[in-house]
C-alpha positions as CSV (number, residue, x, y, z in Angstrom):
1,X,14.3,7.2,-5.7
2,X,14.5,4.3,-7.8
3,X,13.7,3.7,-11.3
4,X,12.2,0.5,-12.6
5,X,15.2,-0.6,-13.6
6,X,18.3,-1.8,-12.1
7,X,18.6,-3.8,-8.9
8,X,18.4,-2.1,-5.3
9,X,21.3,-0.7,-3.6
10,X,22.5,-3.2,-1.1
11,X,19.8,-6.0,-1.3
12,X,20.6,-9.4,-2.7
13,X,18.8,-10.9,-5.6
14,X,17.0,-13.4,-3.0
15,X,15.4,-10.9,-1.2
16,X,11.3,-11.0,-1.5
17,X,8.9,-8.1,-1.1
18,X,5.6,-8.7,0.3
19,X,2.6,-6.0,-0.7
20,X,-0.8,-6.3,0.2
21,X,-3.5,-4.5,-2.1
22,X,-1.5,-5.4,-5.4
23,X,-4.2,-6.4,-7.9
24,X,-5.2,-3.0,-8.9
25,X,-3.5,0.7,-9.2
26,X,-0.8,1.9,-6.8
27,X,-0.1,-1.3,-5.4
28,X,-0.3,-3.2,-8.9
29,X,2.1,-0.4,-10.3
30,X,4.4,-1.3,-7.2
31,X,4.5,-5.0,-8.2
32,X,5.0,-4.7,-12.0
33,X,8.2,-2.4,-11.0
34,X,9.5,-4.5,-8.3
35,X,9.2,-7.6,-11.1
36,X,11.4,-5.6,-13.2
37,X,14.0,-5.4,-11.1
38,X,14.2,-8.9,-10.1
39,X,12.7,-8.8,-6.4
40,X,10.9,-12.1,-5.6
41,X,7.3,-11.0,-4.6
42,X,4.6,-12.1,-2.1
43,X,1.4,-10.4,-3.8
44,X,-1.8,-10.5,-1.8
45,X,-5.0,-9.4,-2.8
46,X,-9.4,-10.6,-2.4
47,X,-9.9,-10.2,-5.9
48,X,-8.7,-13.5,-7.1
49,X,-9.3,-12.8,-10.8
50,X,-7.5,-9.9,-10.9
51,X,-4.6,-10.9,-8.9
52,X,-4.4,-14.2,-11.0
53,X,-3.7,-11.8,-14.3
54,X,-1.1,-9.6,-12.8
55,X,0.5,-13.1,-11.5
56,X,0.2,-14.2,-14.7
57,X,1.8,-11.3,-16.3
58,X,4.2,-10.9,-14.4
59,X,5.2,-14.8,-14.8
60,X,5.3,-14.3,-18.8
61,X,7.2,-11.3,-18.4
62,X,10.0,-12.4,-16.0
63,X,10.3,-16.4,-16.7
64,X,12.0,-17.7,-13.7
65,X,11.0,-14.9,-11.0
66,X,9.7,-16.5,-7.8
67,X,6.1,-15.1,-7.4
68,X,3.9,-16.0,-4.7
69,X,0.0,-15.0,-4.6
70,X,-2.8,-15.6,-2.0
71,X,-6.3,-14.3,-2.3
72,X,-7.1,-13.3,1.3
73,X,-9.0,-10.2,3.2
74,X,-6.2,-7.9,5.0
75,X,-9.4,-7.3,7.4
76,X,-9.1,-10.9,8.7
77,X,-6.5,-11.0,10.9
78,X,-5.9,-14.5,11.1
79,X,-6.2,-15.8,7.6
80,X,-3.6,-12.9,6.9
81,X,-1.3,-13.8,8.8
82,X,-1.4,-17.5,7.6
83,X,-1.0,-16.2,4.3
84,X,1.8,-13.8,5.3
85,X,3.4,-16.9,6.8
86,X,2.8,-19.5,4.1
87,X,4.6,-16.9,1.2
88,X,7.6,-16.2,3.9
89,X,8.3,-19.9,4.1
90,X,8.2,-20.2,0.4
91,X,10.2,-17.2,-0.1
92,X,12.8,-17.7,2.6
93,X,11.5,-14.4,4.3
94,X,10.9,-10.9,3.5
95,X,13.5,-7.6,3.0
96,X,10.2,-5.7,2.6
97,X,6.4,-5.2,3.3
98,X,4.1,-3.0,1.7
99,X,1.0,-2.6,3.4
100,X,-1.1,-1.0,0.9
101,X,-4.5,-2.6,0.5
102,X,-7.2,0.3,1.3
103,X,-9.3,2.7,-0.4
104,X,-12.6,3.4,-0.6
105,X,-13.9,2.5,-4.2
106,X,-12.7,-0.9,-3.3
107,X,-15.7,-1.0,-1.0
108,X,-18.1,0.9,-3.3
109,X,-17.5,-1.8,-5.9
110,X,-18.1,-4.5,-3.4
111,X,-21.1,-2.9,-2.5
112,X,-20.2,-2.6,1.2
113,X,-20.8,1.5,0.7
114,X,-23.1,3.5,-1.3
115,X,-21.0,5.7,-2.7
116,X,-17.2,7.0,-2.7
117,X,-18.2,10.6,-0.9
118,X,-20.8,10.8,1.6
119,X,-21.5,13.9,4.3
120,X,-20.7,12.6,7.6
121,X,-24.2,13.7,8.6
122,X,-25.7,11.3,5.7
123,X,-23.5,8.0,6.8
124,X,-24.1,5.4,9.1
125,X,-22.0,3.7,11.7
126,X,-22.0,0.4,9.8
127,X,-20.4,2.3,6.8
128,X,-18.0,4.0,9.3
129,X,-16.7,0.5,10.8
130,X,-16.1,-0.6,6.7
131,X,-13.8,1.9,6.3
132,X,-11.8,2.1,9.2
133,X,-11.7,-1.7,8.9
134,X,-9.9,-2.0,5.9
135,X,-8.0,1.1,5.9
136,X,-6.7,1.4,9.4
137,X,-7.4,-2.3,10.8
138,X,-6.3,-4.0,7.2
139,X,-3.1,-1.6,8.1
140,X,-2.8,-3.1,11.8
141,X,-3.4,-6.4,10.7
142,X,-0.6,-6.4,8.5
143,X,2.1,-4.9,10.4
144,X,1.1,-7.4,13.4
145,X,2.0,-10.5,11.2
146,X,5.0,-8.8,9.5
147,X,6.7,-7.5,12.6
148,X,7.4,-10.6,14.0
149,X,9.0,-12.4,10.5
150,X,10.9,-8.9,10.1
151,X,12.4,-9.1,13.7
152,X,13.6,-12.9,13.3
153,X,15.4,-11.7,10.4
154,X,17.4,-8.9,12.6
155,X,16.4,-6.2,9.7
156,X,13.4,-5.1,7.3
157,X,11.3,-2.3,6.1
158,X,7.8,-1.7,6.6
159,X,6.1,0.7,4.5
160,X,2.6,1.9,5.2
161,X,0.2,3.3,2.7
162,X,-2.1,6.2,4.2
163,X,-3.4,9.0,2.1
164,X,-3.1,13.1,2.1
165,X,-6.5,13.1,3.5
166,X,-5.1,12.0,6.8
167,X,-2.9,15.2,6.7
168,X,-5.1,18.3,5.6
169,X,-8.3,16.5,5.8
170,X,-11.1,16.0,2.9
171,X,-15.0,17.2,2.8
172,X,-17.3,14.1,2.1
173,X,-14.3,11.5,3.4
174,X,-14.5,12.3,7.2
175,X,-14.1,8.8,8.4
176,X,-11.3,7.6,5.4
177,X,-9.3,10.6,6.4
178,X,-9.8,10.1,10.1
179,X,-8.8,6.2,9.2
180,X,-5.5,7.7,7.2
181,X,-4.7,9.6,9.9
182,X,-4.9,7.0,12.2
183,X,-2.1,5.1,9.9
184,X,0.3,8.1,10.0
185,X,0.0,8.3,14.0
186,X,0.8,4.2,14.0
187,X,3.3,4.6,11.7
188,X,5.0,7.2,13.6
189,X,4.9,5.5,16.9
190,X,5.8,1.8,15.3
191,X,8.9,3.8,13.9
192,X,10.4,4.7,17.2
193,X,9.0,1.2,19.3
194,X,11.3,-1.0,16.4
195,X,14.3,1.3,15.4
196,X,16.5,-0.3,17.9
197,X,15.6,-3.7,16.5
198,X,16.7,-2.7,12.9
199,X,13.3,-2.2,11.4
200,X,12.5,0.8,9.3
201,X,8.6,1.7,9.0
202,X,7.7,4.7,6.7
203,X,4.6,6.0,5.3
204,X,3.7,7.9,2.0
205,X,0.7,9.6,1.7
206,X,-0.9,9.7,-2.0
207,X,-3.3,12.4,-3.0
208,X,-4.9,11.8,-6.0
209,X,-4.0,9.3,-8.3
210,X,-5.7,7.9,-11.5
211,X,-7.4,4.7,-10.6
212,X,-10.4,3.4,-9.9
213,X,-11.3,6.1,-7.5
214,X,-10.5,8.7,-10.5
215,X,-10.8,6.3,-13.6
216,X,-9.1,8.7,-16.4
217,X,-11.3,11.4,-18.0
218,X,-14.1,11.1,-15.7
219,X,-15.9,14.0,-13.9
220,X,-14.7,13.1,-10.5
221,X,-11.0,13.1,-12.3
222,X,-11.1,16.5,-13.6
223,X,-12.6,18.1,-10.1
224,X,-10.3,16.1,-8.3
225,X,-7.4,17.7,-10.7
226,X,-8.5,21.4,-9.8
227,X,-7.3,21.1,-6.6
228,X,-4.0,20.0,-7.1
229,X,-0.9,22.7,-7.8
230,X,0.4,20.4,-10.6
231,X,-2.9,20.5,-12.2
232,X,-3.4,16.9,-12.5
233,X,-3.6,13.3,-10.9
234,X,-0.8,11.1,-10.2
235,X,-0.2,8.2,-12.4
236,X,0.1,5.0,-10.1
237,X,3.5,4.5,-11.2
238,X,4.6,7.9,-9.3
239,X,3.6,6.7,-6.2
240,X,4.5,3.4,-6.7
241,X,8.1,4.6,-7.0
242,X,7.7,6.2,-3.9
243,X,6.7,3.1,-2.1
244,X,9.8,0.9,-3.6
245,X,12.4,3.8,-2.5
246,X,11.2,3.0,1.1
247,X,10.9,-0.7,0.7
248,X,14.5,-1.4,-1.5
249,X,16.6,1.8,-1.8
250,X,16.0,4.0,1.3
251,X,19.0,4.2,3.8
252,X,18.5,2.2,6.8
253,X,18.6,5.2,9.0
254,X,15.2,6.3,7.2
255,X,12.4,5.7,9.5
256,X,9.4,7.6,11.0
257,X,9.0,9.2,7.9
258,X,5.8,10.6,6.4
259,X,6.0,11.4,2.4
260,X,3.4,13.1,0.8
261,X,3.1,12.4,-2.8
262,X,0.7,14.8,-3.8
263,X,1.4,17.3,-6.8
264,X,1.8,20.1,-4.2
265,X,0.1,21.2,-1.1
266,X,-3.7,20.3,-1.4
267,X,-6.5,23.1,-1.5
């Protein structure tokens, strides 16, 4: 997999990458690492303040690098599609799209969920819909807007972000795990559908990552680390590196894969 320096093999300097959910955590790390490689960026997130701060940081660090931003909610299909089309027109299309927006902590921060973890019998249908809207429909909306643009270009890569919870389940996160399991199944299906058209679709399934969901030094982070064979949470850059591998560096022949970045099989 690629490091944070050096251009991606086989891609031209004018290739562009679109990332959703890039103002924090894994998506932010991917944007920083891609910018260091000279990749043009379309950065989409709902957190306008954090998104603006990231764009300012990248422009200061990489003068002249083309960076387009849009404040958009991935659960709003029409607004998302319009933002993606606008970014594509500005940057001349995309080499790859990373559907990273998702999670639970952002819903908690927004007051849309009472907490990140909840026994299923204590949860309510309205909460299920919010989790599924963001984590499944957000990915479907992103893919639905991205695929026609990639097909028009004649090639491209779509990278989906799921979760190890979608592979092995997670107590207190049943609906979230179900939504991420659906993303994994969708990615495999779409990969088969698009392979004859020159589009690859791969999925990354992170485990515990030191982001807003598990702040470093918090009791939740320590408890989560106990379930990881390596005994620690991943740094966002470790997962981001995997996203960029699929988006920029993997052979075109690689598609339909699900790569777990989890520090070992979780308990």
